[in-house]
N, C-alpha and C positions, 0 to 999 in steps of 0.2 A: 509343216508344223511350224509355228513361230512363237516366239518369247518376248518378253520386255527386255530391257536391258539391266534389269536387277541382277546382282549376283555376278559370279563368274561366268567367263565365256564358255570354258569347258562345261560347266554345268547347264548354261542355258542351250548349247547344242545337243547334249544329252537329253534334257527335258524336251526340247522341240521334236526330236526324233522320237521319243517315247509318246508324245502327244499325237503325232502324225500315225504310228503303228497303232495306237489305240483305235483312233478312228477307223482306219483300215480294217482292222479285227473287228469292229462293229458292223461296217458295212458287208463285210462277208459273213458273218455270223446271223446278224438280225435282219439283212435284207437281200441276202442269196445272191450278192454280187461275187462273180467269180475272183479269186485272189490274183490269178493270172492278168486281170485287167487293171489292176490297182498297183501302184508303186509309192511306198511311204518316204518322204524326205524331210529331215529336219533342217530349217534355215536358220534357226536360233533368232538371235536380234537383229539380223542385217536387213530385214525389209519392213520397218515400221510403217503403220498406216495413220499413226497419230504420235504426238509428242511424249515421250518418256518423261516428262516434267511433271506430271499430274497422275494422280491413281486412275482417273477417266481415262487418260491416254494410254497408260501401261495395260489396263484391262483390255483395250481394242487390240493392242498388239499381241496378247496371248490369244492366239487363234489357230485354226487349221483352214486352209483353202483347197478346195478341189479345182484342178487346172486340167482340162481337156488337151491331150497330147495328139 
């Protein structure tokens, strides 16, 4: 889970973890994926894909990524 850089770091870390947890729960509940195959991790604002200087960029940074391990 990721966030933009608006707000405090602690709040963004919690938000990104909650975002990752919600996606994981949806994958388990709605798509039958075994929870043991998934790991939710909140990365906060540390890996932006766009500039946080515009709303468009910030919206791209508020996301969840699935990474094959």
